[in-house]
N, CA, C, O and the ligand as a Tripos MOL2 file, in Angstrom:
@<TRIPOS>MOLECULE
protein
  289   287    73     0     0
PROTEIN
NO_CHARGES

@<TRIPOS>ATOM
      1 N          42.1710   -8.4160   17.1980 N.3       1 MET1
      2 CA         42.0430   -7.5830   15.9900 C.3       1 MET1
      3 C          41.0540   -8.2070   15.0050 C.2       1 MET1
      4 O          40.2260   -7.5280   14.3980 O.2       1 MET1
      5 N          41.1750   -9.5140   14.8760 N.am      2 GLY2
      6 CA         40.2760  -10.2590   13.9820 C.3       2 GLY2
      7 C          38.8340  -10.1430   14.4260 C.2       2 GLY2
      8 O          37.9250  -10.0150   13.6050 O.2       2 GLY2
      9 N          38.6290  -10.1900   15.7520 N.am      3 LYS3
     10 CA         37.2790  -10.0870   16.3180 C.3       3 LYS3
     11 C          36.6780   -8.7140   16.0370 C.2       3 LYS3
     12 O          35.5060   -8.5770   15.6860 O.2       3 LYS3
     13 N          37.5390   -7.6940   16.2080 N.am      4 LEU4
     14 CA         37.0900   -6.3130   15.9660 C.3       4 LEU4
     15 C          36.6690   -6.1290   14.5050 C.2       4 LEU4
     16 O          35.6640   -5.4830   14.2090 O.2       4 LEU4
     17 N          37.4570   -6.7080   13.6050 N.am      5 PHE5
     18 CA         37.1660   -6.6340   12.1690 C.3       5 PHE5
     19 C          35.8110   -7.2860   11.8770 C.2       5 PHE5
     20 O          34.9980   -6.7520   11.1240 O.2       5 PHE5
     21 N          35.5920   -8.4370   12.4840 N.am      6 LEU6
     22 CA         34.3260   -9.1560   12.2930 C.3       6 LEU6
     23 C          33.1510   -8.3440   12.8370 C.2       6 LEU6
     24 O          32.0610   -8.3060   12.2660 O.2       6 LEU6
     25 N          33.4280   -7.6970   13.9720 N.am      7 LEU7
     26 CA         32.3930   -6.8800   14.6130 C.3       7 LEU7
     27 C          31.9930   -5.7170   13.7050 C.2       7 LEU7
     28 O          30.8130   -5.4100   13.5410 O.2       7 LEU7
     29 N          33.0170   -5.0750   13.1150 N.am      8 ILE8
     30 CA         32.7640   -3.9540   12.1920 C.3       8 ILE8
     31 C          32.0010   -4.4670   10.9670 C.2       8 ILE8
     32 O          31.0410   -3.8510   10.5030 O.2       8 ILE8
     33 N          32.4570   -5.6010   10.4670 N.am      9 LEU9
     34 CA         31.8290   -6.2110    9.2970 C.3       9 LEU9
     35 C          30.3560   -6.5230    9.5820 C.2       9 LEU9
     36 O          29.4720   -6.2820    8.7600 O.2       9 LEU9
     37 N          30.1320   -7.0650   10.7760 N.am     10 PHE10
     38 CA         28.7680   -7.3890   11.2090 C.3      10 PHE10
     39 C          27.9140   -6.1290   11.3140 C.2      10 PHE10
     40 O          26.7510   -6.0920   10.9110 O.2      10 PHE10
     41 N          28.5470   -5.0980   11.8750 N.am     11 GLY11
     42 CA         27.8520   -3.8100   12.0180 C.3      11 GLY11
     43 C          27.4710   -3.2250   10.6760 C.2      11 GLY11
     44 O          26.3660   -2.7120   10.4990 O.2      11 GLY11
     45 N          28.3910   -3.3060    9.7340 N.am     12 VAL12
     46 CA         28.1350   -2.7960    8.3810 C.3      12 VAL12
     47 C          27.0120   -3.5970    7.7280 C.2      12 VAL12
     48 O          26.1220   -3.0410    7.0860 O.2      12 VAL12
     49 N          27.0780   -4.9270    7.9080 N.am     13 ALA13
     50 CA         26.0620   -5.8040    7.3290 C.3      13 ALA13
     51 C          24.6770   -5.4590    7.8770 C.2      13 ALA13
     52 O          23.7030   -5.3760    7.1280 O.2      13 ALA13
     53 N          24.6060   -5.2610    9.1880 N.am     14 VAL14
     54 CA         23.3360   -4.9010    9.8370 C.3      14 VAL14
     55 C          22.8510   -3.5450    9.3190 C.2      14 VAL14
     56 O          21.6720   -3.3570    9.0180 O.2      14 VAL14
     57 N          23.7960   -2.6100    9.2240 N.am     15 TYR15
     58 CA         23.4630   -1.2690    8.7270 C.3      15 TYR15
     59 C          22.8880   -1.3150    7.3120 C.2      15 TYR15
     60 O          21.8880   -0.6670    7.0030 O.2      15 TYR15
     61 N          23.5560   -2.1030    6.4620 N.am     16 LEU16
     62 CA         23.0830   -2.2290    5.0820 C.3      16 LEU16
     63 C          21.7200   -2.9100    5.0070 C.2      16 LEU16
     64 O          20.8690   -2.5470    4.1950 O.2      16 LEU16
     65 N          21.5300   -3.9180    5.8840 N.am     17 MET17
     66 CA         20.2490   -4.6290    5.9150 C.3      17 MET17
     67 C          19.1140   -3.6830    6.3280 C.2      17 MET17
     68 O          18.0280   -3.6810    5.7480 O.2      17 MET17
     69 N          19.4140   -2.8830    7.3540 N.am     18 LEU18
     70 CA         18.4150   -1.9250    7.8360 C.3      18 LEU18
     71 C          18.0950   -0.8950    6.7570 C.2      18 LEU18
     72 O          16.9400   -0.5280    6.5410 O.2      18 LEU18
     73 N          19.1290   -0.4480    6.1010 N.am     19 LYS19
     74 CA         18.9680    0.5470    5.0430 C.3      19 LYS19
     75 C          18.1090   -0.0050    3.9050 C.2      19 LYS19
     76 O          17.2240    0.6650    3.3720 O.2      19 LYS19
     77 N          18.4190   -1.2790    3.5550 N.am     20 ARG20
     78 CA         17.6740   -1.9260    2.4870 C.3      20 ARG20
     79 C          16.2140   -2.1460    2.9090 C.2      20 ARG20
     80 O          15.2810   -1.9790    2.1240 O.2      20 ARG20
     81 N          16.0640   -2.5260    4.1740 N.am     21 GLY21
     82 CA         14.7180   -2.7600    4.7090 C.3      21 GLY21
     83 C          13.8960   -1.4890    4.6900 C.2      21 GLY21
     84 O          12.7100   -1.5030    4.3610 O.2      21 GLY21
     85 N          14.5420   -0.3850    5.0490 N.am     22 GLN22
     86 CA         13.8480    0.9120    5.0480 C.3      22 GLN22
     87 C          13.4120    1.2840    3.6370 C.2      22 GLN22
     88 O          12.3310    1.8300    3.4140 O.2      22 GLN22
     89 N          14.2990    0.9660    2.6910 N.am     23 ARG23
     90 CA         14.0030    1.3280    1.3060 C.3      23 ARG23
     91 C          12.7870    0.5440    0.7950 C.2      23 ARG23
     92 O          11.9310    1.0750    0.0890 O.2      23 ARG23
     93 N          12.7450   -0.7590    1.1860 N.am     24 SER24
     94 CA         11.6500   -1.5960    0.7040 C.3      24 SER24
     95 C          10.3230   -1.2270    1.3680 C.2      24 SER24
     96 O           9.2560   -1.3490    0.7660 O.2      24 SER24
     97 N          10.4130   -0.7700    2.6320 N.am     25 THR25
     98 CA          9.1770   -0.4110    3.3210 C.3      25 THR25
     99 C           8.6980    0.9810    2.9210 C.2      25 THR25
    100 O           7.5130    1.3010    3.0180 O.2      25 THR25
    101 N           9.6560    1.8090    2.4630 N.am     26 ALA26
    102 CA          9.2860    3.1610    2.0470 C.3      26 ALA26
    103 C           8.6430    3.1030    0.6670 C.2      26 ALA26
    104 O           9.2880    3.3260   -0.3570 O.2      26 ALA26
    105 N           7.3910    2.8040    0.6770 N.am     27 ARG27
    106 CA          6.6500    2.6800   -0.5860 C.3      27 ARG27
    107 C           6.2480    4.0520   -1.0910 C.2      27 ARG27
    108 O           6.0770    4.9850   -0.3060 O.2      27 ARG27
    109 N           6.0990    4.1740   -2.3920 N.am     28 PRO28
    110 CA          5.6080    5.4520   -2.9080 C.3      28 PRO28
    111 C           4.1800    5.6840   -2.4260 C.2      28 PRO28
    112 O           3.4170    4.7310   -2.2690 O.2      28 PRO28
    113 N           3.8220    6.9140   -2.1950 N.am     29 PRO29
    114 CA          2.4750    7.1710   -1.6680 C.3      29 PRO29
    115 C           1.4070    6.5790   -2.5780 C.2      29 PRO29
    116 O           1.2760    6.9520   -3.7440 O.2      29 PRO29
    117 N           0.6570    5.6570   -2.0170 N.am     30 SER30
    118 CA         -0.3800    4.9860   -2.8000 C.3      30 SER30
    119 C          -1.5370    5.9500   -3.0560 C.2      30 SER30
    120 O          -2.0440    6.6110   -2.1500 O.2      30 SER30
    121 N          -1.9190    5.9980   -4.2900 N.am     31 THR31
    122 CA         -3.0210    6.8970   -4.6340 C.3      31 THR31
    123 C          -4.3370    6.2510   -4.2130 C.2      31 THR31
    124 O          -4.6890    5.1800   -4.7070 O.2      31 THR31
    125 N          -5.0500    6.8830   -3.3220 N.am     32 PRO32
    126 CA         -6.3100    6.2870   -2.8740 C.3      32 PRO32
    127 C          -7.3370    6.2890   -4.0040 C.2      32 PRO32
    128 O          -7.3510    7.1950   -4.8370 O.2      32 PRO32
    129 N          -8.1940    5.2680   -4.0280 N.am     33 PRO33
    130 CA         -9.2150    5.2420   -5.0810 C.3      33 PRO33
    131 C         -10.0880    6.4850   -5.0010 C.2      33 PRO33
    132 O         -10.5110    6.8940   -3.9200 O.2      33 PRO33
    133 N         -10.3410    7.0580   -6.1130 N.am     34 THR34
    134 CA        -11.0990    8.3060   -6.1440 C.3      34 THR34
    135 C         -12.4760    8.0850   -5.5150 C.2      34 THR34
    136 O         -13.3910    7.5390   -6.1310 O.2      34 THR34
    137 N         -12.5790    8.5210   -4.2950 N.am     35 ALA35
    138 CA        -13.8270    8.3560   -3.5510 C.3      35 ALA35
    139 C         -14.8410    9.3650   -4.0560 C.2      35 ALA35
    140 O         -14.7060   10.5730   -3.8590 O.2      35 ALA35
    141 N         -15.8370    8.8420   -4.6980 N.am     36 GLU36
    142 CA        -16.8730    9.7220   -5.2290 C.3      36 GLU36
    143 C         -18.0570    9.7420   -4.2770 C.2      36 GLU36
    144 O         -18.3370    8.7560   -3.5950 O.2      36 GLU36
    145 N         -18.7200   10.8290   -4.2370 N.am     37 THR37
    146 CA        -19.8760   10.9650   -3.3710 C.3      37 THR37
    147 C         -20.9740   10.0270   -3.8550 C.2      37 THR37
    148 O         -21.3700   10.0510   -5.0200 O.2      37 THR37
    149 N         -21.4480    9.2080   -2.9380 N.am     38 MET38
    150 CA        -22.5160    8.2740   -3.2670 C.3      38 MET38
    151 C         -23.8430    8.8840   -2.8280 C.2      38 MET38
    152 O         -23.9750    9.4320   -1.7340 O.2      38 MET38
    153 N         -24.7920    8.7690   -3.7010 N.am     39 ILE39
    154 CA        -26.1230    9.2790   -3.3640 C.3      39 ILE39
    155 C         -27.1180    8.1130   -3.3920 C.2      39 ILE39
    156 O         -26.8480    7.0670   -3.9820 O.2      39 ILE39
    157 N         -28.2380    8.3050   -2.7630 N.am     40 GLN40
    158 CA        -29.2490    7.2530   -2.7070 C.3      40 GLN40
    159 C         -30.3940    7.6130   -3.6350 C.2      40 GLN40
    160 O         -30.9050    8.7330   -3.6200 O.2      40 GLN40
    161 N         -30.7800    6.6520   -4.4300 N.am     41 CYS41
    162 CA        -31.8970    6.8520   -5.3480 C.3      41 CYS41
    163 C         -33.1730    7.0290   -4.5300 C.2      41 CYS41
    164 O         -33.4570    6.2490   -3.6200 O.2      41 CYS41
    165 N         -33.9250    8.0540   -4.8640 N.am     42 ALA42
    166 CA        -35.1630    8.3340   -4.1290 C.3      42 ALA42
    167 C         -36.2490    7.3120   -4.4460 C.2      42 ALA42
    168 O         -37.2530    7.2300   -3.7390 O.2      42 ALA42
    169 N         -36.0520    6.5380   -5.5020 N.am     43 HIS43
    170 CA        -37.0500    5.5480   -5.9040 C.3      43 HIS43
    171 C         -36.7320    4.1580   -5.3610 C.2      43 HIS43
    172 O         -37.5530    3.5600   -4.6650 O.2      43 HIS43
    173 N         -35.5530    3.6480   -5.6730 N.am     44 CYS44
    174 CA        -35.2220    2.2680   -5.2900 C.3      44 CYS44
    175 C         -34.2320    2.1830   -4.1340 C.2      44 CYS44
    176 O         -33.9010    1.0850   -3.6860 O.2      44 CYS44
    177 N         -33.7610    3.3130   -3.6500 N.am     45 ARG45
    178 CA        -32.8630    3.3860   -2.4830 C.3      45 ARG45
    179 C         -31.4720    2.8130   -2.7560 C.2      45 ARG45
    180 O         -30.6950    2.5980   -1.8260 O.2      45 ARG45
    181 N         -31.1640    2.5700   -4.0030 N.am     46 ILE46
    182 CA        -29.8400    2.0490   -4.3350 C.3      46 ILE46
    183 C         -28.8450    3.2060   -4.2690 C.2      46 ILE46
    184 O         -29.1950    4.3640   -4.4980 O.2      46 ILE46
    185 N         -27.6090    2.8660   -3.9510 N.am     47 HIS47
    186 CA        -26.5690    3.8970   -3.8810 C.3      47 HIS47
    187 C         -25.7980    3.9470   -5.1890 C.2      47 HIS47
    188 O         -25.2860    2.9290   -5.6540 O.2      47 HIS47
    189 N         -25.7170    5.0950   -5.7640 N.am     48 VAL48
    190 CA        -25.0070    5.2960   -7.0270 C.3      48 VAL48
    191 C         -24.0740    6.4990   -6.9100 C.2      48 VAL48
    192 O         -24.3260    7.4190   -6.1310 O.2      48 VAL48
    193 N         -22.9880    6.4820   -7.6960 N.am     49 PRO49
    194 CA        -22.1080    7.6580   -7.6750 C.3      49 PRO49
    195 C         -22.8510    8.8960   -8.1540 C.2      49 PRO49
    196 O         -23.7320    8.8280   -9.0120 O.2      49 PRO49
    197 N         -22.4770   10.0010   -7.5890 N.am     50 LEU50
    198 CA        -23.1460   11.2720   -7.8900 C.3      50 LEU50
    199 C         -23.1470   11.5920   -9.3820 C.2      50 LEU50
    200 O         -24.1240   12.1170   -9.9170 O.2      50 LEU50
    201 N         -22.0290   11.2660  -10.0500 N.am     51 SER51
    202 CA        -21.9090   11.5770  -11.4760 C.3      51 SER51
    203 C         -22.8340   10.7350  -12.3500 C.2      51 SER51
    204 O         -23.1510   11.1120  -13.4790 O.2      51 SER51
    205 N         -23.2710    9.5730  -11.8100 N.am     52 GLU52
    206 CA        -24.1500    8.6920  -12.5840 C.3      52 GLU52
    207 C         -25.6180    8.8760  -12.2130 C.2      52 GLU52
    208 O         -26.4950    8.1850  -12.7320 O.2      52 GLU52
    209 N         -25.8650    9.7990  -11.3260 N.am     53 SER53
    210 CA        -27.2270    9.9680  -10.8430 C.3      53 SER53
    211 C         -28.0020   11.0010  -11.6620 C.2      53 SER53
    212 O         -27.4310   11.8350  -12.3650 O.2      53 SER53
    213 N         -29.3150   10.9080  -11.5420 N.am     54 MET54
    214 CA        -30.2210   11.8540  -12.1910 C.3      54 MET54
    215 C         -30.7970   12.7570  -11.1000 C.2      54 MET54
    216 O         -31.1550   12.2980  -10.0150 O.2      54 MET54
    217 N         -30.8750   14.0000  -11.4030 N.am     55 THR55
    218 CA        -31.4020   14.9460  -10.4270 C.3      55 THR55
    219 C         -32.7550   15.4660  -10.8810 C.2      55 THR55
    220 O         -32.9530   15.8080  -12.0460 O.2      55 THR55
    221 N         -33.6700   15.5160   -9.9410 N.am     56 ASP56
    222 CA        -34.9840   16.1000  -10.1970 C.3      56 ASP56
    223 C         -35.3310   16.9510   -8.9760 C.2      56 ASP56
    224 O         -35.7420   16.4430   -7.9330 O.2      56 ASP56
    225 N         -35.1570   18.2170   -9.1350 N.am     57 GLY57
    226 CA        -35.3400   19.1110   -8.0000 C.3      57 GLY57
    227 C         -34.2590   18.8560   -6.9850 C.2      57 GLY57
    228 O         -33.0710   18.9430   -7.2960 O.2      57 GLY57
    229 N         -34.6640   18.5420   -5.7670 N.am     58 ASN58
    230 CA        -33.6610   18.2170   -4.7490 C.3      58 ASN58
    231 C         -33.5770   16.7140   -4.5120 C.2      58 ASN58
    232 O         -32.9390   16.2630   -3.5610 O.2      58 ASN58
    233 N         -34.2260   15.9420   -5.3840 N.am     59 LEU59
    234 CA        -34.1740   14.4880   -5.2700 C.3      59 LEU59
    235 C         -33.2310   13.9220   -6.3200 C.2      59 LEU59
    236 O         -33.0490   14.4850   -7.3990 O.2      59 LEU59
    237 N         -32.6370   12.7870   -5.9630 N.am     60 ARG60
    238 CA        -31.6820   12.1610   -6.8910 C.3      60 ARG60
    239 C         -32.0940   10.7240   -7.1620 C.2      60 ARG60
    240 O         -32.5970   10.0200   -6.2860 O.2      60 ARG60
    241 N         -31.8660   10.3160   -8.3900 N.am     61 TYR61
    242 CA        -32.2550    8.9750   -8.8160 C.3      61 TYR61
    243 C         -31.0950    8.2710   -9.4940 C.2      61 TYR61
    244 O         -30.1540    8.9060   -9.9710 O.2      61 TYR61
    245 N         -31.1770    6.9330   -9.5290 N.am     62 CYS62
    246 CA        -30.0890    6.1360  -10.1000 C.3      62 CYS62
    247 C         -30.1340    6.1140  -11.6180 C.2      62 CYS62
    248 O         -29.1020    5.9420  -12.2670 O.2      62 CYS62
    249 N         -31.3160    6.2850  -12.1900 N.am     63 CYS63
    250 CA        -31.4420    6.2500  -13.6470 C.3      63 CYS63
    251 C         -32.6120    7.1290  -14.0990 C.2      63 CYS63
    252 O         -33.4270    7.5890  -13.3000 O.2      63 CYS63
    253 N         -32.6530    7.3330  -15.3820 N.am     64 GLU64
    254 CA        -33.6880    8.1850  -15.9740 C.3      64 GLU64
    255 C         -35.0880    7.6330  -15.6910 C.2      64 GLU64
    256 O         -36.0220    8.3880  -15.4210 O.2      64 GLU64
    257 N         -35.2170    6.3180  -15.7570 N.am     65 GLU65
    258 CA        -36.5160    5.6820  -15.5440 C.3      65 GLU65
    259 C         -37.0430    5.9630  -14.1350 C.2      65 GLU65
    260 O         -38.2130    6.2990  -13.9500 O.2      65 GLU65
    261 N         -36.1760    5.8230  -13.1710 N.am     66 HIS66
    262 CA        -36.5890    6.0610  -11.7800 C.3      66 HIS66
    263 C         -36.8910    7.5420  -11.5490 C.2      66 HIS66
    264 O         -37.7440    7.8930  -10.7350 O.2      66 HIS66
    265 N         -36.1940    8.3830  -12.2620 N.am     67 ARG67
    266 CA        -36.4690    9.8160  -12.1550 C.3      67 ARG67
    267 C         -37.8800   10.0960  -12.6810 C.2      67 ARG67
    268 O         -38.6140   10.9180  -12.1330 O.2      67 ARG67
    269 N         -38.2350    9.3930  -13.7550 N.am     68 ARG68
    270 CA        -39.5480    9.5430  -14.3590 C.3      68 ARG68
    271 C         -40.6340    8.9780  -13.4270 C.2      68 ARG68
    272 O         -41.6980    9.5750  -13.2610 O.2      68 ARG68
    273 N         -40.3450    7.8330  -12.8310 N.am     69 LEU69
    274 CA        -41.2950    7.1850  -11.9090 C.3      69 LEU69
    275 C         -41.4560    7.9980  -10.6260 C.2      69 LEU69
    276 O         -42.5000    7.9570   -9.9740 O.2      69 LEU69
    277 N         -40.4190    8.7250  -10.2850 N.am     70 GLY70
    278 CA        -40.4890    9.5870   -9.1250 C.3      70 GLY70
    279 C         -40.2460    8.8790   -7.8090 C.2      70 GLY70
    280 O         -39.8940    7.7010   -7.7550 O.2      70 GLY70
    281 N         -40.4450    9.6370   -6.7640 N.am     71 ARG71
    282 CA        -40.1750    9.1320   -5.4200 C.3      71 ARG71
    283 C         -41.2150    8.0840   -5.0360 C.2      71 ARG71
    284 O         -42.4030    8.2140   -5.3330 O.2      71 ARG71
    285 N         -40.7260    7.0380   -4.3640 N.am     72 ARG72
    286 CA        -41.6030    5.9650   -3.9470 C.3      72 ARG72
    287 C         -41.8990    6.0910   -2.4690 C.2      72 ARG72
    288 O         -42.6300    5.2710   -1.9140 O.2      72 ARG72
    289 ZN        -33.3360    3.8220   -8.6370 Zn       73 ZN73
@<TRIPOS>BOND
     1     1     2 1
     2     2     3 1
     3     3     4 2
     4     3     5 am
     5     5     6 1
     6     6     7 1
     7     7     8 2
     8     7     9 am
     9     9    10 1
    10    10    11 1
    11    11    12 2
    12    11    13 am
    13    13    14 1
    14    14    15 1
    15    15    16 2
    16    15    17 am
    17    17    18 1
    18    18    19 1
    19    19    20 2
    20    19    21 am
    21    21    22 1
    22    22    23 1
    23    23    24 2
    24    23    25 am
    25    25    26 1
    26    26    27 1
    27    27    28 2
    28    27    29 am
    29    29    30 1
    30    30    31 1
    31    31    32 2
    32    31    33 am
    33    33    34 1
    34    34    35 1
    35    35    36 2
    36    35    37 am
    37    37    38 1
    38    38    39 1
    39    39    40 2
    40    39    41 am
    41    41    42 1
    42    42    43 1
    43    43    44 2
    44    43    45 am
    45    45    46 1
    46    46    47 1
    47    47    48 2
    48    47    49 am
    49    49    50 1
    50    50    51 1
    51    51    52 2
    52    51    53 am
    53    53    54 1
    54    54    55 1
    55    55    56 2
    56    55    57 am
    57    57    58 1
    58    58    59 1
    59    59    60 2
    60    59    61 am
    61    61    62 1
    62    62    63 1
    63    63    64 2
    64    63    65 am
    65    65    66 1
    66    66    67 1
    67    67    68 2
    68    67    69 am
    69    69    70 1
    70    70    71 1
    71    71    72 2
    72    71    73 am
    73    73    74 1
    74    74    75 1
    75    75    76 2
    76    75    77 am
    77    77    78 1
    78    78    79 1
    79    79    80 2
    80    79    81 am
    81    81    82 1
    82    82    83 1
    83    83    84 2
    84    83    85 am
    85    85    86 1
    86    86    87 1
    87    87    88 2
    88    87    89 am
    89    89    90 1
    90    90    91 1
    91    91    92 2
    92    91    93 am
    93    93    94 1
    94    94    95 1
    95    95    96 2
    96    95    97 am
    97    97    98 1
    98    98    99 1
    99    99   100 2
   100    99   101 am
   101   101   102 1
   102   102   103 1
   103   103   104 2
   104   103   105 am
   105   105   106 1
   106   106   107 1
   107   107   108 2
   108   107   109 am
   109   109   110 1
   110   110   111 1
   111   111   112 2
   112   111   113 am
   113   113   114 1
   114   114   115 1
   115   115   116 2
   116   115   117 am
   117   117   118 1
   118   118   119 1
   119   119   120 2
   120   119   121 am
   121   121   122 1
   122   122   123 1
   123   123   124 2
   124   123   125 am
   125   125   126 1
   126   126   127 1
   127   127   128 2
   128   127   129 am
   129   129   130 1
   130   130   131 1
   131   131   132 2
   132   131   133 am
   133   133   134 1
   134   134   135 1
   135   135   136 2
   136   135   137 am
   137   137   138 1
   138   138   139 1
   139   139   140 2
   140   139   141 am
   141   141   142 1
   142   142   143 1
   143   143   144 2
   144   143   145 am
   145   145   146 1
   146   146   147 1
   147   147   148 2
   148   147   149 am
   149   149   150 1
   150   150   151 1
   151   151   152 2
   152   151   153 am
   153   153   154 1
   154   154   155 1
   155   155   156 2
   156   155   157 am
   157   157   158 1
   158   158   159 1
   159   159   160 2
   160   159   161 am
   161   161   162 1
   162   162   163 1
   163   163   164 2
   164   163   165 am
   165   165   166 1
   166   166   167 1
   167   167   168 2
   168   167   169 am
   169   169   170 1
   170   170   171 1
   171   171   172 2
   172   171   173 am
   173   173   174 1
   174   174   175 1
   175   175   176 2
   176   175   177 am
   177   177   178 1
   178   178   179 1
   179   179   180 2
   180   179   181 am
   181   181   182 1
   182   182   183 1
   183   183   184 2
   184   183   185 am
   185   185   186 1
   186   186   187 1
   187   187   188 2
   188   187   189 am
   189   189   190 1
   190   190   191 1
   191   191   192 2
   192   191   193 am
   193   193   194 1
   194   194   195 1
   195   195   196 2
   196   195   197 am
   197   197   198 1
   198   198   199 1
   199   199   200 2
   200   199   201 am
   201   201   202 1
   202   202   203 1
   203   203   204 2
   204   203   205 am
   205   205   206 1
   206   206   207 1
   207   207   208 2
   208   207   209 am
   209   209   210 1
   210   210   211 1
   211   211   212 2
   212   211   213 am
   213   213   214 1
   214   214   215 1
   215   215   216 2
   216   215   217 am
   217   217   218 1
   218   218   219 1
   219   219   220 2
   220   219   221 am
   221   221   222 1
   222   222   223 1
   223   223   224 2
   224   223   225 am
   225   225   226 1
   226   226   227 1
   227   227   228 2
   228   227   229 am
   229   229   230 1
   230   230   231 1
   231   231   232 2
   232   231   233 am
   233   233   234 1
   234   234   235 1
   235   235   236 2
   236   235   237 am
   237   237   238 1
   238   238   239 1
   239   239   240 2
   240   239   241 am
   241   241   242 1
   242   242   243 1
   243   243   244 2
   244   243   245 am
   245   245   246 1
   246   246   247 1
   247   247   248 2
   248   247   249 am
   249   249   250 1
   250   250   251 1
   251   251   252 2
   252   251   253 am
   253   253   254 1
   254   254   255 1
   255   255   256 2
   256   255   257 am
   257   257   258 1
   258   258   259 1
   259   259   260 2
   260   259   261 am
   261   261   262 1
   262   262   263 1
   263   263   264 2
   264   263   265 am
   265   265   266 1
   266   266   267 1
   267   267   268 2
   268   267   269 am
   269   269   270 1
   270   270   271 1
   271   271   272 2
   272   271   273 am
   273   273   274 1
   274   274   275 1
   275   275   276 2
   276   275   277 am
   277   277   278 1
   278   278   279 1
   279   279   280 2
   280   279   281 am
   281   281   282 1
   282   282   283 1
   283   283   284 2
   284   283   285 am
   285   285   286 1
   286   286   287 1
   287   287   288 2
@<TRIPOS>SUBSTRUCTURE
     1 MET1         2 RESIDUE 1 A MET
     2 GLY2         6 RESIDUE 1 A GLY
     3 LYS3        10 RESIDUE 1 A LYS
     4 LEU4        14 RESIDUE 1 A LEU
     5 PHE5        18 RESIDUE 1 A PHE
     6 LEU6        22 RESIDUE 1 A LEU
     7 LEU7        26 RESIDUE 1 A LEU
     8 ILE8        30 RESIDUE 1 A ILE
     9 LEU9        34 RESIDUE 1 A LEU
    10 PHE10       38 RESIDUE 1 A PHE
    11 GLY11       42 RESIDUE 1 A GLY
    12 VAL12       46 RESIDUE 1 A VAL
    13 ALA13       50 RESIDUE 1 A ALA
    14 VAL14       54 RESIDUE 1 A VAL
    15 TYR15       58 RESIDUE 1 A TYR
    16 LEU16       62 RESIDUE 1 A LEU
    17 MET17       66 RESIDUE 1 A MET
    18 LEU18       70 RESIDUE 1 A LEU
    19 LYS19       74 RESIDUE 1 A LYS
    20 ARG20       78 RESIDUE 1 A ARG
    21 GLY21       82 RESIDUE 1 A GLY
    22 GLN22       86 RESIDUE 1 A GLN
    23 ARG23       90 RESIDUE 1 A ARG
    24 SER24       94 RESIDUE 1 A SER
    25 THR25       98 RESIDUE 1 A THR
    26 ALA26      102 RESIDUE 1 A ALA
    27 ARG27      106 RESIDUE 1 A ARG
    28 PRO28      110 RESIDUE 1 A PRO
    29 PRO29      114 RESIDUE 1 A PRO
    30 SER30      118 RESIDUE 1 A SER
    31 THR31      122 RESIDUE 1 A THR
    32 PRO32      126 RESIDUE 1 A PRO
    33 PRO33      130 RESIDUE 1 A PRO
    34 THR34      134 RESIDUE 1 A THR
    35 ALA35      138 RESIDUE 1 A ALA
    36 GLU36      142 RESIDUE 1 A GLU
    37 THR37      146 RESIDUE 1 A THR
    38 MET38      150 RESIDUE 1 A MET
    39 ILE39      154 RESIDUE 1 A ILE
    40 GLN40      158 RESIDUE 1 A GLN
    41 CYS41      162 RESIDUE 1 A CYS
    42 ALA42      166 RESIDUE 1 A ALA
    43 HIS43      170 RESIDUE 1 A HIS
    44 CYS44      174 RESIDUE 1 A CYS
    45 ARG45      178 RESIDUE 1 A ARG
    46 ILE46      182 RESIDUE 1 A ILE
    47 HIS47      186 RESIDUE 1 A HIS
    48 VAL48      190 RESIDUE 1 A VAL
    49 PRO49      194 RESIDUE 1 A PRO
    50 LEU50      198 RESIDUE 1 A LEU
    51 SER51      202 RESIDUE 1 A SER
    52 GLU52      206 RESIDUE 1 A GLU
    53 SER53      210 RESIDUE 1 A SER
    54 MET54      214 RESIDUE 1 A MET
    55 THR55      218 RESIDUE 1 A THR
    56 ASP56      222 RESIDUE 1 A ASP
    57 GLY57      226 RESIDUE 1 A GLY
    58 ASN58      230 RESIDUE 1 A ASN
    59 LEU59      234 RESIDUE 1 A LEU
    60 ARG60      238 RESIDUE 1 A ARG
    61 TYR61      242 RESIDUE 1 A TYR
    62 CYS62      246 RESIDUE 1 A CYS
    63 CYS63      250 RESIDUE 1 A CYS
    64 GLU64      254 RESIDUE 1 A GLU
    65 GLU65      258 RESIDUE 1 A GLU
    66 HIS66      262 RESIDUE 1 A HIS
    67 ARG67      266 RESIDUE 1 A ARG
    68 ARG68      270 RESIDUE 1 A ARG
    69 LEU69      274 RESIDUE 1 A LEU
    70 GLY70      278 RESIDUE 1 A GLY
    71 ARG71      282 RESIDUE 1 A ARG
    72 ARG72      286 RESIDUE 1 A ARG
    73 ZN73       289 GROUP 0 **** ****
C-alpha cells in the first residue's frame, strides 16, 4: 500500500513537473521585428529602408544628396 501511495505521489510530481515545463516553454508569441523593405541606393549601392529612401523616377537613393548626384 505504501509503495502504491509513493507511486501515485511520484506520478503526480511528474505530472506537475511536465505541466510546469509546458507552461514555461509556452512563450507568448514573439513579435518579429518589423521587417521593412530594403532598397539599394542607385548612387552608392548602400541598402536603406524604403521609408528613409529618396525616390527619383523609378530610381531610389539613400539620401537627398545622392538623389541630386544621380545614378553612378
Ligand atoms: Zn547613396
